[in-house]
N, C-alpha and C positions, 0 to 999 in steps of 0.2 A: 504494500499501500503507499502512498506517497499524499505528502501534504503538500499542496501550492498555493501560491495566491488566486484569490479569485481573478477570473477573467484571464490565466496565463495559460490557458490550454494545457496545462501539467508540464509544460517544457522545461521548467524551473522547480524541482521539488524543494520545500524547504527541510522537509524531513520524509525519510524512507524507512520503511518497517514491516517485517513479515511476522504474522500472528502463528504462534505455536500453542500447544497443552501445557508447556513450562511457562507460561506468562498468562495470566490475566487482566492485566493493567497495564495501558499504555498512556503517558502522559507525557503531552507536547506542548512547550509554551514557545512565542515566537517574543515573549517578553514586554507583550502588551497589556497584560494582566494585571490588575490592581493588587495589592498587598493581599487583601482579604481573600480573594480567588486564590492566589498562589499559595497561602497559609492552609486554606482547605483541600489543594490538591495535594499539597504535602502530609495533611496529617491523613488523607483517605490513603496515602500510600504508606506512611506507617502503620497503619491500622492493618492493613494487608499483609504487610511484609510480618508483623508481629505474630499475626493468626497463623499464617502460612508456617513461622519458626516452631509455634505452638503443637499447631495439630496437624502437621504435614499434609493441609487440604489450603488449596486456594480459597480466597473469600471473593464468593460470585456475589452477592444481594449487595442491594443500596447499605453504602457505608454507616447510615444510623440503623440498619435494621435489628431488631432486640428480639431477645429468644419469644417463642410463642407463648402468647397467655392461654392458649387452649389446650386441652389436653390432647395427649398422643397416645395412640394404640401401641403397645410395646411390641415388637416384630423380634422375638430372640433366636427363632430358627425356622427353617422352613418346614414345613407340616404342621406347625403348632397352630391348635385350635382354641378359640374361644367363644365362647357362648356368650351372645347377647339377646337379653329379654327385652322384647318389644309389646307396648301395648297399643300398638297401631299395626297391628299383622295385615299381610296380604290380604287381599278381598278376593274371593273365590270368583264372584258375581259383583257386578258393577251395574248400578240404575243407567236407565238411558241418559243422557246429557240432559239439564236443564238449568235455566235460570238461577233457581232459588234451591238450598240447601234442601236433600231428601230426608224424610222422617224414616225411609226405608232403611237407607245408607247409614243414617246416624245410628238407628237400631243395632246394624250389623256392626258398626265401627266400636259399639261398647259391648260385644260380645264378650269381650276377654282378651288375654296376651298369649303372646305364644314366643319360641324361641329361634333364634338365626345361628347360624354356625358360622366363622370367620376362621378362614384358613388363611396362614402366612404363607405366600407364594415367593417372597424376595426378601430380606432383609435389607436390603441396600440396591434401590429404595426401599423404603418400608412400604411392602403393598400385600393386598390381603384379596381372597375372592370369597364372596358370600354366594349362595346358591339359594335360589329360589327369595330373593331380595323381592320381587313383584312377580304377581300371578300375572298370567293369562290373559286375564280379564283386563286389568291395571294395564298390562303393556297394550293393549288391544285400544283402551281408553286414550292413552298417551299418541299412539299412532292416528288413531280418529282426530284427536285435535291437529297433529301436523298437516293431515290430510285436509284439513278445512282449512288451514291458515295458509298466508301466502309465503310459502317455505322459496328463498333467497338463496343465491351463489354465498357459499362462506366464504368469509373473510379473514384475511391474518393482518392485526395492525390496523383496521379499516381499509384495509388494499386486498383486494384480489390477487390471489397469487396461484402459479401452478402448482405449489407444494402442497395447497390445499385445494380440491376440488370437488367437495361436498356441497349439500343444501344444508340450511338451517332454519329456524325461528326459534322465539323466545315464548316460554311460558311459564308467567307468574303463579307463586304459591297459591294465591288464591283464586285460581282458574276456576276451580271444582273441589269438593269435599275428597276428591280421589289424590289430586297433586297437592292438598294441604296433609294428607295422611302421610304421602310419600316424602315431605320434609319434617315429618314428625319422627318416621320411621329411620331415616338419614340420620337425625340427631342422636338418637339412640345407638344406631352402629358408632357413630363418635365420638359418643360419649358425652355429649354437650344437651344442654337446655334448649328446650326447642327455639326459645328467642334466639338463642344463638344463628338462629337459621332462617331467619328474616330476611325475605329479599329484596325490601323496601325499607326506608326509614320510617318510625312510628315517632315523630318527634314529640307529639304530645306526652305520650307514655315514656318516653325517655330512652326508647328502644333503636339504638342506631343499625343499618342494614351490614350483617355479615357475610350475605350470602347471594347470588346473583341468582336471576330466574334459571329455571330449568333451559339449558339450551339443548331443544330436539333437532338434530343430524339424521338426514337421510344419504347413504350411499347408493350409487347405482354401482352395474359392471364397470370396474374401471377406475372408480373414485377412489380416493385416499385421502391422508394427511400425514404428510413425512412427517420426519423424527423433529421433535419441537419441544420446549417448555411451557408448564404453563404459568409458571412465575413471572415477576417482571423485575427491573431494576430501576423503574423511575421515581418510584417511591417508598419510603419505609415499608408500608402496609403492602401487602402481595398476597396470592392465592395460595390459601396455607395446605388445604386438601382437596383431592380432586375425586368425586363419586360419579363413575361408570355403568349407568344401566342398559343393561342388553335386552332389546325390545323383542328380539324374533331374531332367526337362524339363519344365516346366508346359507345357500349350498355349496359355496366353497369358496374360501377366503375371507377377510374381514376380521382377523384377530388385530389384537392390541400387544406390538411388540415394544419391550424395553431393552433396547440395544448395550445400556450400559451396567444392568442389572449384575449384581456380583451372586450370579447363579452357576452351578455346575455347567447347564446346558442353556445355551439360547431361551429368552422368555419370552413368548407368545403364546398368547394366551385369547379365547374367546369360552366366556362360562355358560353359555348358551341363553335361551331365554328365559328372563326372568333372572337370569345371575348379574351379580354387579360386581365391580372392582373399585378395591378404596384405594388410592397411595397418597403419601405425603409428599409435599415438594418442597418441606422446608425440614431442615436438621434441629435436633432440638434446641441448640445454641445459637439458631436465628440465621444461620447463613441457609442459600440456596441448596437445595440438592440435586448436584449435576446428575445423579443417577437417576433422576426421574424424566430423564428425557424418554419421551414415547411417542409412538406413530402408530396411526390406525393403517394396515396394511390394505392394498387394494383388495376391492370384492372382484371375484373373478366367475363368479354365477350366482344369480338371484338379486336380493337386496340386503341392506342394513341400515336397522333402524337403532338409533342409541342416544340416549338422554345422559347430558352432564349435568352434576351439579358441583359447583364451585364454592368453597367456603376461605374467606379470607380470615386475615389476623394484621392487626387487632380487629380491625374493622374495614368495611369494603372501602376501597379507592377505585381507581381508573385505570384501565387498560390502557 
């Protein structure tokens, strides 16, 4: 890469550098920065150097990122299982969609609690598979919302990219009693209070937003999302955890791959209709987890429906 004067057509580089895995932070100054900015850059470099010396890892997050305030599920060994009690268990049947809450659904919702089993599939990143997180009826309900919505080409950083060729729409927590129920269940899996998964700020009651609306994604044959991170370095707040809900089973392809996962074999998984994958984008010390790099592999036959729920720490910011 080369840094040049604006309008110089890159003929006279001011600074040239190559990017490598051994270095994460690149600082160039032409001497025009004020003392405050210079001090800020030097402080960031000192923090990164000290962290590398202490941990052997590069600091990849925003320089002011703090350790997460939210609970993190431990992942000590692959295959380890944790049983989670949910009092919002999957619904075996869903009443037809309607604008107002249904007494029928409320009666089913109060029927009782159930157990979900979380199984560790990777310790780095911390990743878990949850079978039967959603029922077929709930999955079809979400797909129905997607079919009725204006699904548009997915973007990356608000831009269309060849690396991401799916289509998606957004579904608020308040869309239906079913989506509300799924958020409550997600909170139980994460070990958080359901208030931690508000997808919009409730200023009157003092509840900030911690989660995003469900991103409902559709992949046709050949569509995919190349390896990427869900976390960002734009601000101290960032996506803390990602919960992927698999709403159908493609005939072929469509797995989620973790190319940097510290596992004996390459990790690529599709847990089947109703299954879910939870992984953390943050390390316990606040650094971004570079091993959370993941990709949606191309669908080679059939189609794929997926729902993303992103939870932020400490509160929701802007991507």
